[in-house]
Structure formats: structure tokens, C-alpha cells
N, C-alpha and C positions, 0 to 999 in steps of 0.2 A: 889594218888590212881587212878588206871586205871579204866576206864569205861568199864563195862561189856555190851557190845552191844548185846549179846545173851539174856540176861535178858530183856533189853528194847524192842528188837525185839519180844520176847514172849509176853510181856505185851501189845504191840501194836496189835499183831495178836489176843490176847484175846479179846481186846476192839471192833475190827473190826468184829470179828466173832459173837460176841453177840449184834446185833443191839436191841435196847430196843423196845418192843412191842409197846409203845406209839408212838414212831417215825414211825413205820410202819403204824399204824392207822392213824396218822395225815396225813401221805402222801396219803393214800387210800381216807380219807375224802376230802382232796383238790382236788384230781383227780375226784371225784364224783361230787363235787361242779362245778368244771370247766365244765365237761360233761353236767350237768344240765343247766348251763349258756348258753352254745352253743345252747342246745336244746330249751330252752326258747326263746333265741334270733332268732332262725330259724322260730319259730311260730309268732313273732312280725314283721319280715322283709316281706313285700309284694314284689312279683315278677309279673311283668305284663306278659300276655299271648296275643300274637298277632296272627291275621290271616293275611296272606299274599296273595295279589291278583293284577293281572296285570290290567292296566288301561291306559286311555289316557285323555289328556287335550282337552277340547272342548271351543268353545267360548260361552260366557253368555250374558244374557240380561242386566246385570248390568254393569255400567260404570267401567273401570279398574279392572275387575274381569273375571276369568276363571273359569271353572268347571272341576274338576278331577272325571272321572266317572270309577268305577270297579263294579266288580259283586261278590256277596257273596252267598253262598249255603243256602237253607232254614233252615237248621238245626241251623244256627247261628243267624238267624233273632231276637230270643228272647234276645239274648245277645248284640244285637247292637241297639242303639237308636240314634235318632238325637242329636247333640252336643257331640256325642262320639269323643274321641281323634283318630286321623288319621295321620300317617307319610307317607309323598309322596316323593319317590326319583325318579328322571327322569333319563332316559337313556342318554339323551344329557349331563347331569351334574352328573357323577358317585358319589354315596353315599360317597365312602371313600376318595374323594377329596373335595367334596362340602358340604356334609352332606345331611340332609332331611329337607323337609318343614313340619312344624307342621301346622295341620289345624283341622277343626272339620267337622263332617258329616252335611250337610245342609239338605239334604232330602233322602228319600229311597222310590224308585218306587217299585210297585208291579211287579211280573214277568209276563211276556207275556205267552200266550198259548204254544209258541214253547221252551220256556226256563223255568226251574224250579228255576232259580236264581234271586235274587234281585239285582237291580242296586242301588248302592250307589253313592251320589254326595257329593263332598266336594268343597267349594269355595276357590280359591287362587287368590292372585293378580298377576299382571302383574310383577311388581318389588317386589321381595320377599327376605328376608334374611333368609338363612338357620339356622340350629342349630349350624353349625360351623362358624357363623357370616360372611358368604360369600354372597355378593348380587348377584342374578342372575335375568335375564329376561325370563319370562316364555312366550312361544308362544303356539298358538292353535296347536293341533295334535301332541304334544310331547307324547312319550310313557313313561311309568313309572311303578313303583310298589307301592302298598299302604300296609302299615302295620296298620291294624285296631285293636285298643285295645278292645279285647273281655271281659277280666276280670283280676282282680289282686287277685292273690292266695298267701298265705303264702309260704315261702321258704320250711317250713316243708312239706305241701301238696304237692309241686312239687317234693320233694326228694322222698317220701314214696307213690307215686301213685301206 
């Protein structure tokens, strides 16, 4: 008995044309759940906000220690405290090759009458290992940049500011 392909083709088209409503609802619910999961995750993941400032390494009174000094504007003084995290990258050791030096703010000086900026000090050692596991020898009067951790906000807040 010959196979009637027209009949099979019509039946296949009939099945594909009439997608069950429960199947469409199920797909919509899954998409909604995935969207809500991504949205919830973005509220739970914290994103660091940094302030970048130029600075320089200076000699210190303490043995085997140097001080990296940089300036911050008055608006940020309420967000920065002693022991805040700071990342120092030196011009002599490019950040993309050597990485940055992780440190903490050791002190914050009051602004002088001629300046409205606060001076931030971070202690670093002569011999230091960067975040890329490279050992570098820091010397006084090296110039660099500091990234000071201001706050950590959720990724959701960063995206929808």
C-alpha cells in the first residue's frame, strides 16, 4: 500500500500550527522566572566604586616603609576613612604589566588654607608583591595613581542610576 505523503504533511502542519496554550504559558513563565532571577542576582552582587587620584611616594619615619600621598576632594571625605582600601599603581611599573599594590589608608590630613583638598596617606613597603604576584622595589618620589574604594553598591543600583 502506497504511503500518502500529502496526508502526513497535512497532519504535521496541523500539529505545528496549533501549539497548545499550556506550552506557550509554560515558556512565558520560564522566561519571567529567568528575568526575575537575573534581577535578584543584580541586587545581591556588589560593585566597587573607586575614586582615582594622582600621587607620589615619599620617605617615611618608619623603617622599611614608604608613604604614598594623594589628594581627595572635600565631597568624598565622608566616604573615606582610615583603613579604607586603596590600590596604588606606579608609573615606573605599569599596571597592565605589574599590577597594583594593595594598601590601606593610614591617615588623612586636613586641608590647608590654600587648598580645599584632603591629603590621604597610605603606607607601603620597599619590597612589595603586587596583585599580579610580581615583586617590585618601590623607591621614594615614584609617581603613581591611587584608586580609593569609596563605596560598594549593588550592580542593580549601578545600572539604574
